[in-house]
C-alpha positions as protocol buffer text, in pm:
chain_id: "A"
residue {
  index: 1
  type: MET
  ca { x: 179 y: -676 z: -512 }
}
residue {
  index: 2
  type: PHE
  ca { x: 257 y: -864 z: -189 }
}
residue {
  index: 3
  type: GLN
  ca { x: 27 y: -1157 z: -269 }
}
residue {
  index: 4
  type: VAL
  ca { x: -133 y: -1145 z: 77 }
}
residue {
  index: 5
  type: SER
  ca { x: -497 y: -1134 z: 181 }
}
residue {
  index: 6
  type: PRO
  ca { x: -685 y: -810 z: 248 }
}
residue {
  index: 7
  type: ALA
  ca { x: -701 y: -919 z: 613 }
}
residue {
  index: 8
  type: THR
  ca { x: -321 y: -918 z: 628 }
}
residue {
  index: 9
  type: VAL
  ca { x: -304 y: -566 z: 483 }
}
residue {
  index: 10
  type: ALA
  ca { x: -565 y: -454 z: 741 }
}
residue {
  index: 11
  type: ARG
  ca { x: -357 y: -610 z: 1020 }
}
residue {
  index: 12
  type: TRP
  ca { x: -44 y: -431 z: 896 }
}
residue {
  index: 13
  type: ALA
  ca { x: -242 y: -104 z: 907 }
}
residue {
  index: 14
  type: ARG
  ca { x: -362 y: -176 z: 1264 }
}
residue {
  index: 15
  type: GLU
  ca { x: -7 y: -259 z: 1370 }
}
residue {
  index: 16
  type: LYS
  ca { x: 111 y: 67 z: 1209 }
}
residue {
  index: 17
  type: ARG
  ca { x: 345 y: -125 z: 977 }
}
residue {
  index: 18
  type: LEU
  ca { x: 163 y: 37 z: 684 }
}
residue {
  index: 19
  type: VAL
  ca { x: 49 y: 398 z: 715 }
}
residue {
  index: 20
  type: HIS
  ca { x: -289 y: 472 z: 561 }
}
residue {
  index: 21
  type: VAL
  ca { x: -532 y: 756 z: 504 }
}
residue {
  index: 22
  type: THR
  ca { x: -899 y: 695 z: 582 }
}
residue {
  index: 23
  type: THR
  ca { x: -1149 y: 854 z: 343 }
}
residue {
  index: 24
  type: LEU
  ca { x: -1474 y: 1014 z: 456 }
}
residue {
  index: 25
  type: GLY
  ca { x: -1648 y: 694 z: 347 }
}
residue {
  index: 26
  type: GLY
  ca { x: -1429 y: 483 z: 579 }
}
residue {
  index: 27
  type: GLN
  ca { x: -1211 y: 331 z: 307 }
}
residue {
  index: 28
  type: LYS
  ca { x: -836 y: 301 z: 365 }
}
residue {
  index: 29
  type: ARG
  ca { x: -595 y: 439 z: 107 }
}
residue {
  index: 30
  type: TYR
  ca { x: -226 y: 352 z: 115 }
}
residue {
  index: 31
  type: PRO
  ca { x: 16 y: 616 z: -19 }
}
residue {
  index: 32
  type: CYS
  ca { x: 250 y: 484 z: -288 }
}
residue {
  index: 33
  type: GLY
  ca { x: 557 y: 582 z: -86 }
}
residue {
  index: 34
  type: GLU
  ca { x: 436 y: 378 z: 211 }
}
residue {
  index: 35
  type: VAL
  ca { x: 374 y: 72 z: -5 }
}
residue {
  index: 36
  type: MET
  ca { x: 720 y: 109 z: -159 }
}
residue {
  index: 37
  type: ARG
  ca { x: 877 y: 154 z: 186 }
}
residue {
  index: 38
  type: LEU
  ca { x: 713 y: -163 z: 319 }
}
residue {
  index: 39
  type: ALA
  ca { x: 803 y: -357 z: 5 }
}
residue {
  index: 40
  type: GLY
  ca { x: 1167 y: -255 z: 43 }
}
residue {
  index: 41
  type: ALA
  ca { x: 1164 y: -347 z: 413 }
}
residue {
  index: 42
  type: MET
  ca { x: 1025 y: -690 z: 319 }
}
residue {
  index: 43
  type: GLY
  ca { x: 1308 y: -749 z: 72 }
}
residue {
  index: 44
  type: PHE
  ca { x: 1123 y: -685 z: -254 }
}
residue {
  index: 45
  type: ALA
  ca { x: 1314 y: -511 z: -531 }
}
residue {
  index: 46
  type: VAL
  ca { x: 1128 y: -184 z: -577 }
}
residue {
  index: 47
  type: SER
  ca { x: 1140 y: 96 z: -828 }
}
residue {
  index: 48
  type: LEU
  ca { x: 901 y: 380 z: -885 }
}
residue {
  index: 49
  type: VAL
  ca { x: 796 y: 423 z: -1245 }
}
residue {
  index: 50
  type: ARG
  ca { x: 628 y: 758 z: -1303 }
}
residue {
  index: 51
  type: GLY
  ca { x: 319 y: 794 z: -1517 }
}
residue {
  index: 52
  type: THR
  ca { x: 182 y: 443 z: -1474 }
}
residue {
  index: 53
  type: ARG
  ca { x: -145 y: 526 z: -1299 }
}
residue {
  index: 54
  type: ALA
  ca { x: -445 y: 314 z: -1388 }
}
residue {
  index: 55
  type: LYS
  ca { x: -666 y: 476 z: -1646 }
}
residue {
  index: 56
  type: PRO
  ca { x: -1040 y: 500 z: -1573 }
}
residue {
  index: 57
  type: ARG
  ca { x: -1264 y: 294 z: -1798 }
}
């Protein structure tokens, strides 16, 4: 979405620019609302389209 490296996203999380939830396995999950908030703050045009979750294979 932002076309940045995973290291940049991790830095944003460390700097508390992007709120995340850490799973029991240590993975970071970023709530949709937080991603949308950051995108808006960075000047991206954002809109939330409901029902567009990825389908499992």
